[in-house]
C-alpha positions as CSV (number, residue, x, y, z in Angstrom):
1,X,30.8,189.7,6.8
2,X,30.8,189.6,3.2
3,X,30.2,186.5,1.2
4,X,33.1,185.0,-1.0
5,X,32.2,185.3,-5.1
6,X,31.3,182.0,-6.6
7,X,34.2,181.0,-9.0
8,X,33.7,180.5,-12.4
9,X,35.9,178.0,-14.3
10,X,37.5,178.6,-17.6
11,X,34.9,176.1,-19.1
12,X,32.2,178.3,-17.7
13,X,33.3,181.6,-18.9
14,X,33.8,179.9,-22.3
15,X,30.1,179.2,-22.3
16,X,29.1,182.5,-21.3
17,X,31.0,184.4,-23.9
18,X,29.5,182.0,-26.5
19,X,26.2,182.3,-25.4
20,X,26.5,186.3,-25.5
21,X,28.4,186.1,-28.7
22,X,25.8,184.3,-30.2
23,X,28.0,180.9,-30.8
24,X,25.6,178.2,-29.5
25,X,23.0,178.9,-31.8
26,X,22.2,180.7,-34.8
27,X,20.1,183.7,-33.5
28,X,16.8,184.6,-35.3
29,X,18.0,188.1,-35.5
30,X,18.3,191.5,-38.2
31,X,21.7,192.5,-39.0
32,X,21.1,195.5,-37.6
33,X,20.4,194.2,-34.3
34,X,22.9,192.1,-34.2
35,X,25.6,194.5,-34.9
36,X,24.3,196.4,-31.7
37,X,24.2,193.5,-29.3
38,X,27.7,192.9,-30.1
39,X,28.5,196.8,-29.8
40,X,29.7,196.7,-33.3
41,X,32.3,194.7,-35.3
42,X,36.0,194.9,-35.9
43,X,35.9,195.8,-39.6
44,X,40.0,196.2,-40.8
45,X,39.0,194.9,-44.0
46,X,35.6,195.0,-45.7
47,X,34.2,191.2,-45.5
48,X,34.8,190.1,-42.1
49,X,31.7,191.6,-40.6
50,X,29.6,189.7,-43.4
51,X,31.6,186.7,-42.2
52,X,30.9,187.2,-38.6
53,X,27.2,187.8,-39.0
54,X,26.7,184.4,-41.1
55,X,28.4,182.4,-38.6
56,X,26.1,184.2,-35.9
57,X,23.0,184.6,-37.6
58,X,20.0,182.4,-39.2
59,X,19.3,183.1,-42.8
60,X,22.0,185.8,-42.9
61,X,22.2,187.3,-46.0
62,X,25.3,189.5,-47.9
63,X,22.5,192.1,-49.2
64,X,21.0,192.7,-45.5
65,X,24.2,194.3,-44.5
66,X,25.4,195.8,-47.5
67,X,22.0,197.4,-47.8
68,X,22.2,198.8,-44.7
69,X,25.9,200.3,-45.0
70,X,24.3,201.8,-48.7
71,X,21.1,203.2,-47.0
72,X,23.7,204.8,-44.1
73,X,21.9,202.8,-41.2
74,X,25.5,201.4,-40.5
75,X,28.9,202.9,-40.9
76,X,32.6,202.2,-40.3
77,X,35.0,204.5,-38.2
78,X,37.7,204.5,-35.5
79,X,36.2,203.3,-32.1
80,X,37.1,201.0,-29.5
81,X,40.8,200.5,-29.5
82,X,41.4,203.2,-32.1
83,X,40.5,200.5,-35.0
84,X,38.1,200.5,-37.5
85,X,34.6,199.6,-36.3
86,X,31.3,198.8,-38.2
87,X,28.4,199.7,-36.1
88,X,24.7,201.3,-36.7
89,X,24.5,204.9,-37.5
90,X,22.6,205.0,-33.8
91,X,26.0,203.6,-32.2
92,X,28.0,206.0,-34.0
93,X,26.5,208.8,-32.0
94,X,25.8,207.0,-28.9
95,X,30.0,205.4,-28.9
96,X,32.2,208.0,-30.4
97,X,31.6,210.8,-27.4
98,X,32.4,207.8,-24.8
99,X,35.6,207.0,-26.7
100,X,36.4,210.4,-27.2
101,X,39.2,210.8,-24.5
102,X,40.8,207.1,-25.4
103,X,40.9,208.3,-29.2
104,X,42.4,211.2,-28.5
105,X,45.0,210.0,-25.8
106,X,46.0,207.4,-28.3
107,X,47.4,209.9,-30.8
108,X,49.9,210.7,-28.1
109,X,51.3,207.0,-27.9
110,X,51.5,206.6,-31.6
111,X,52.0,210.1,-33.3
112,X,53.0,211.9,-30.1
113,X,56.4,213.5,-31.9
114,X,55.0,213.9,-35.1
115,X,52.2,216.2,-33.5
116,X,54.2,217.6,-30.6
117,X,53.8,221.2,-30.3
118,X,50.6,221.3,-32.7
119,X,47.2,223.3,-32.1
120,X,45.2,220.2,-32.5
121,X,42.0,221.8,-32.5
122,X,43.0,223.7,-35.4
123,X,43.9,220.7,-37.1
124,X,40.8,218.7,-36.4
125,X,39.0,221.8,-37.5
126,X,40.7,222.4,-41.1
127,X,40.6,218.3,-41.4
128,X,36.9,218.3,-40.4
129,X,36.1,221.3,-43.2
130,X,38.2,219.8,-45.8
131,X,36.1,215.9,-45.7
132,X,33.1,217.6,-45.5
133,X,34.1,219.8,-48.8
134,X,35.2,216.4,-50.6
135,X,35.3,213.2,-49.2
136,X,39.1,211.7,-49.0
137,X,41.3,209.1,-48.6
138,X,43.5,209.4,-44.8
139,X,46.5,209.7,-47.4
140,X,44.9,212.8,-49.7
141,X,43.5,214.2,-46.4
142,X,46.9,214.3,-45.3
143,X,48.3,215.8,-48.5
144,X,45.7,218.6,-48.1
145,X,47.1,219.0,-44.6
146,X,51.0,219.4,-45.4
147,X,49.8,222.2,-47.3
148,X,49.1,224.2,-44.2
149,X,52.0,222.4,-42.2
150,X,54.5,221.8,-44.7
151,X,57.2,220.3,-41.9
152,X,54.8,217.7,-40.8
153,X,54.2,214.0,-41.3
154,X,51.0,214.2,-43.2
155,X,49.9,210.5,-41.9
156,X,49.8,211.6,-38.5
157,X,48.0,214.6,-39.2
158,X,45.6,212.8,-41.2
159,X,45.5,210.3,-38.0
160,X,44.9,213.2,-35.8
161,X,41.6,214.5,-37.6
162,X,40.3,210.7,-37.7
163,X,40.8,210.2,-33.8
164,X,39.5,213.9,-33.0
165,X,36.6,214.0,-35.4
166,X,34.3,211.2,-36.1
167,X,35.3,210.5,-39.6
168,X,33.1,207.3,-41.5
169,X,34.3,205.3,-44.6
170,X,31.8,206.0,-47.2
171,X,30.7,203.2,-49.8
172,X,31.8,201.3,-51.9
173,X,33.7,200.4,-49.0
174,X,32.7,197.7,-46.7
175,X,30.5,196.3,-49.5
176,X,31.2,192.7,-49.8
177,X,33.3,192.2,-52.8
178,X,34.1,195.7,-53.7
179,X,37.5,197.0,-53.9
180,X,39.0,200.3,-53.6
181,X,41.2,203.0,-51.2
182,X,38.5,204.1,-48.0
183,X,37.0,207.5,-48.3
184,X,36.5,209.5,-45.5
185,X,33.9,212.4,-44.6
186,X,32.3,213.4,-41.6
187,X,29.5,211.3,-39.6
188,X,27.7,214.4,-38.9
189,X,27.8,214.8,-42.7
190,X,26.8,211.6,-43.9
191,X,24.3,210.7,-41.0
192,X,23.0,214.4,-41.2
193,X,23.2,215.0,-37.3
194,X,25.0,215.7,-34.7
195,X,27.2,213.0,-33.0
196,X,27.1,214.8,-29.8
197,X,26.2,212.7,-26.8
198,X,27.0,211.6,-23.2
199,X,30.5,211.1,-22.6
200,X,29.9,208.7,-19.4
201,X,31.0,205.1,-20.1
202,X,28.3,203.7,-17.7
203,X,25.7,202.2,-20.6
204,X,28.6,201.2,-22.4
205,X,30.1,199.0,-19.7
206,X,26.8,197.5,-19.5
207,X,26.3,196.2,-22.9
208,X,30.1,195.1,-23.1
209,X,29.0,192.8,-20.2
210,X,26.0,191.8,-22.4
211,X,28.1,190.9,-25.4
212,X,31.2,189.7,-23.8
213,X,30.9,189.1,-20.2
214,X,31.5,187.7,-17.4
215,X,34.6,190.2,-17.1
216,X,37.3,192.2,-15.3
217,X,37.7,196.0,-15.2
218,X,41.0,195.2,-17.1
219,X,39.3,193.4,-19.7
220,X,36.7,196.1,-19.9
221,X,39.4,198.4,-20.9
222,X,41.1,196.0,-23.3
223,X,38.2,196.1,-25.2
224,X,37.4,199.8,-25.5
225,X,41.0,201.4,-24.8
226,X,39.2,203.5,-21.9
227,X,41.4,203.9,-18.9
228,X,39.9,204.4,-15.1
229,X,36.6,202.4,-15.9
230,X,37.1,200.8,-12.2
231,X,34.9,204.4,-11.2
232,X,32.0,203.1,-13.8
233,X,32.2,199.8,-12.3
234,X,32.1,200.9,-8.9
235,X,28.8,203.1,-9.5
236,X,27.1,200.0,-11.5
237,X,28.5,197.7,-8.8
238,X,25.3,197.3,-6.8
239,X,23.6,196.3,-10.0
240,X,26.0,193.8,-10.9
241,X,26.5,189.8,-10.1
242,X,30.5,189.3,-9.0
243,X,32.4,186.3,-9.6
244,X,35.7,185.3,-9.4
245,X,37.7,183.4,-12.0
246,X,40.1,180.4,-11.0
247,X,43.2,182.7,-10.6
248,X,41.1,184.9,-7.9
249,X,40.6,187.8,-10.4
250,X,36.8,189.4,-9.4
251,X,34.7,189.6,-12.7
252,X,31.7,191.2,-13.1
253,X,28.5,190.1,-15.1
254,X,24.7,191.4,-15.1
255,X,22.3,189.8,-13.1
256,X,20.3,188.1,-15.6
257,X,22.5,187.5,-18.3
258,X,22.8,184.0,-19.5
259,X,25.9,182.0,-17.8
260,X,25.1,178.2,-19.4
261,X,26.7,175.4,-17.8
262,X,29.9,173.4,-18.6
263,X,28.5,170.9,-20.2
264,X,26.5,172.9,-22.7
265,X,27.5,171.7,-26.3
266,X,29.2,174.1,-28.5
267,X,28.7,173.6,-32.0
268,X,31.8,174.2,-34.7
269,X,32.3,177.6,-35.9
270,X,33.8,179.5,-38.0
271,X,35.4,183.1,-36.8
272,X,37.0,185.7,-39.8
273,X,39.9,187.9,-39.2
274,X,39.5,190.5,-36.8
275,X,37.0,188.9,-34.7
276,X,36.0,190.9,-31.6
277,X,35.7,187.4,-29.4
278,X,39.6,187.0,-29.6
279,X,40.4,190.8,-28.9
280,X,37.9,191.5,-25.8
281,X,39.7,190.6,-22.9
282,X,42.8,191.0,-21.3
283,X,42.6,187.2,-20.0
284,X,42.0,185.5,-23.1
285,X,42.0,182.0,-21.8
286,X,38.3,181.2,-21.9
287,X,38.9,181.2,-25.8
288,X,42.4,180.4,-26.7
289,X,45.5,179.6,-24.8
290,X,48.9,182.1,-25.2
291,X,50.3,179.5,-27.4
292,X,48.1,180.1,-30.2
293,X,47.6,183.6,-29.9
294,X,51.3,183.8,-31.0
295,X,49.8,181.8,-34.0
296,X,46.8,184.0,-34.8
297,X,48.0,187.2,-34.0
298,X,50.7,188.5,-36.6
299,X,53.8,191.0,-36.6
300,X,51.9,193.2,-38.9
301,X,48.5,193.3,-37.1
302,X,46.5,191.1,-38.6
303,X,44.6,188.5,-36.6
304,X,44.0,185.5,-38.6
305,X,40.7,183.2,-39.3
306,X,39.9,181.0,-36.9
307,X,37.8,178.3,-35.9
308,X,35.9,176.8,-32.7
309,X,36.0,173.1,-31.7
310,X,33.9,172.8,-28.2
311,X,34.0,176.1,-28.2
312,X,37.9,177.0,-28.2
313,X,39.7,177.9,-30.9
314,X,41.4,174.7,-32.7
315,X,42.8,176.4,-36.3
316,X,43.4,178.3,-38.8
317,X,41.3,178.4,-42.3
318,X,41.1,180.1,-45.6
319,X,39.6,180.3,-48.9
320,X,41.5,179.9,-52.2
321,X,39.9,180.7,-55.4
322,X,40.6,180.4,-58.8
323,X,38.9,179.4,-62.3
324,X,35.4,178.6,-60.6
325,X,36.8,176.7,-57.6
326,X,36.8,177.4,-54.2
327,X,39.0,175.5,-51.3
328,X,38.6,175.7,-47.8
329,X,42.0,175.2,-46.2
330,X,41.9,173.9,-42.7
331,X,44.9,173.7,-40.2
332,X,44.1,172.2,-36.7
333,X,46.3,173.4,-34.2
334,X,46.1,169.4,-33.1
335,X,44.8,166.5,-34.3
336,X,40.8,166.3,-34.2
337,X,38.9,163.0,-33.7
338,X,36.7,161.8,-36.3
339,X,33.7,163.7,-35.0
340,X,35.0,166.5,-34.8
341,X,37.0,166.6,-38.6
342,X,33.4,165.8,-39.9
343,X,31.6,168.5,-38.1
344,X,34.3,170.9,-39.0
345,X,33.8,169.7,-43.0
346,X,30.1,169.8,-42.9
347,X,30.1,173.3,-41.3
348,X,33.3,174.4,-43.7
349,X,31.0,173.3,-46.6
350,X,28.1,175.7,-45.4
351,X,30.8,178.4,-45.0
352,X,32.0,177.8,-48.7
353,X,28.6,177.9,-50.1
354,X,27.7,181.5,-48.4
355,X,31.3,182.8,-48.8
356,X,31.9,181.2,-52.3
357,X,28.7,180.9,-54.0
358,X,29.2,181.4,-57.1
359,X,32.2,178.7,-57.3
360,X,31.3,175.9,-59.6
361,X,33.5,173.3,-57.4
362,X,33.9,173.4,-53.4
363,X,35.9,171.3,-51.3
364,X,37.2,171.4,-48.1
365,X,40.7,170.1,-47.3
366,X,42.7,169.7,-44.3
367,X,46.4,170.7,-43.4
């Protein structure tokens, strides 16, 4: 008789996730190691990865991550869910082949009509040659491609190249406080080697579980943008622990992964825009409610900055700066108890000291 898998409560799943995400206590870990442990950080905007590492790592400095980007040890490119991620150069090589099919498939959903009847291999080959001759913005690449296909949409053509060819965004894009459009070249050109690797997803699934587990097959697919991961889980099943959540959904995890008890204390933490902890499960109830999700996820694709109290999303935050002053505006979703409010204010002051170090006046205000 097959044993019934143990049930993990919402709070137990929350504490497991916080532990994997380095949010129960700041880790004494180099930034590059943290990037690999987290399997990259979503990075639509330049600054969120810096804030995401600050909230997770002890003694993190802006210069540490900026140095990785400058010396080509970390790169920004389209990966999971066809979104920009910041990963180490090593993970660029490892992850891109695994996601290749999903990235190609996502083109059909977004740009299918604009790319219909095109030889996409020819588009990719020309795009590769163009950005290796001269790094280009997506708009610039699209303009060059339209010279070859004048009846087509340049944005669609450029995105076809970006999904079919590993294009990395080169500095100063990705540096704290720097502005300007993203300029692209190929990963092979920037990193000085091929990006070809193993396309079998099994190792990537195990890494996902290490950073986000326990999780269902749907969770894995939501995080990655891949489909048909049930086959990978079937191969891996003898090496995995099996659980169920309170709704009966089957969950998988690494055998030796940390699963702290539900009573484990969770400190206040501030999360940046686009933090992957909010984006990497089909069922996100372990960290936020459906009502909160509607307040955090905007119609134009932004994922707003949030803060955690007792391990769960408790509100939004933003920093307003002017004339040498910086104010952290905290907007709780529900009234905070006095002890919680004090803890939010204390952690908020630390956030300001990091993110607005040049401001002579710093203040935390609750809205």
